[in-house]
C-alpha positions, 0 to 999 in steps of 0.5 A: 837195510831195505826191504826189496820191492818185486817190479823192477826187472833189470836190463836183461828183462825178457832174456831167457836162460837155462841153467843145468844145476851144479854147484859153485861158479855156474850157479853164481853166474846164473844168479848174476843174469837172473839179478840183471832181470833174465828169465833163469830156469835152473833144471835141478836133478832128482836128488839135488846137486850134492852140496847139502845145503837147505835149498831155502838158504841157497842164496846163489838161487835167488831170482830164479825158477826150478824144474827137475828133469832126470837127465838120464831117463828116457825123455830127460834130454828131450825135455832140456832141448825143448828149453834150449829151443826157447832160451837165449842162453844155456849155462853147464858146468859139467866136466867136458864130454858129460853134457854130450853123453847126456844128449845136451851138449852144444852140438844138439842144443845149437842144432834145435837153436842156431842162436843159442849161447851156450856157457860152458863153466869148468875149472880147467877148461874144455880142452888140455892135459888136465881138462878131465881132472877133478878140481876145486878153486884153491887148485885153479888158483894155485896153478896160475900163480894167483895164490902164490901172491896171497899171504905173508912171506914167512907164511903158507899163501893165504887161502882167500875163500873161493872168491878168487877163482870160483867167482872172479876168475870163473863166474864172472868171466862166464857172464861177460863171455855170455853176454859178449856172445849174446850181443853178437847172436842178436846182430844182423847176421849173428849166430850162437856159439859156445863160451868156454869159461875156464877158471884157470884162464880168468884167475890168470887173466885177473893178475894181468896188471901184476904181470905187466909190473913183473916184466917191467921189474916193478914187482917181485916173484915173491909173496909179501914183498911188494907194494900191494901184497902186504910187503908195504907197511902202508897198505896192509892190516894192523891189530888194534887193542882189542883184537880186531883190525884196521885196513890201511891203504895210504898209498899216495903221498898226500894221503899217507901224510894224513894218515901218519898225522892222524895215527900220531907217528912222531917225526922220526919215524922212517920215511916211507920211500926207504924200503930198507927200513920198511920193517921198522916203520911196520913195527912202529905203525903196529905199535900205535894201532895197538894203543887204541880199540877198533872203534876208537880208531875208526872214529879217529880216521872217520871223515878223513882222506887217510885210506884206513877203514875197519875190518868188518866181520860178514855179520857186521857189514850190513850195519855200516852207515855207508853200506846201509845208506846205499842198501849195499845189503837187502833183506828179503823173505827174512835172509839178509844178503848182497844187493843185486849189483851193479846198478842202473838208472833206467832198468833198476834191478832187485832181489824179486824171489827167494831161492828157488826150491827144486821143482817148485816151478815146473807147472808155471815154466811148462806154461810160460815157455810152452813146453808141455812135456815138462813134468819133472 
């Protein structure tokens, strides 16, 4: 693991972003832009966003600066619009209509800065029957059918933390939209615009390949019955003798042949193409994995193309030799964390600052952005 440097700024150096503080996918999207080099100013509210996490450990606020503005005060909206006038991007994650009621909606912001990209992050989107409803990741991925695919067929759907909805279907799509709109705004004749990033839209979009397979008859619309959802005995996880797990992804024939050879399955094991005997094959594979520990199986498959890997915990992962060699995890100010991704040959990225403390950068931002009225 490496300790990060402070110089590399990334390909978005010079881009200014205003983030109206919230929780979940909005802050993560703003962190991605900050990791890529943007100057992200997080506008925190008095009293914090409400999750209760110590700001010193909120890694989604790394590489940002923070000011505190009370949007309900007489000068709050004007201060945020002063920032928006000097920004390239503004990100907010309120329910539809809230930013407008606070006086910092897209019409007001774009009137001050016609080339501004105004990114809106919600679960349900800006319109539709559910737009005004509260919700969280699990509800969004449930409604799109995405949650129904995850888990064993004889068990309830497995909750994939908040990675599929909030971050994959939400944050990543917001960032893609913001960068595309920023490119448009910077072309001759380009203009600013609103990016409506809804987690339901992104989560549905993530399943594009599955919908194609479903239409072609290559995917069954029930959990744990398909090639990539745990239904296949050579694409799944297996318990080892010490109660740990190994992950198997030996889909292609040549990889499968190496897998069964190293696993020690006899020639009498059911053929992989005989779907009617998949459960029998799964049992045989499971029995073999239970004969050795995770460490022993890791050594067996080390250096092979069998597509087998140990299932590591969050604390174990940074110590894996491959991830350590690539510095996939870094340490900054005593906190181990995933390094910025992806990587760039000409404009390297890095963790430059630890999590922003609410209001800690008010003076510096007021000077850098020339917003003298920014006092918190």
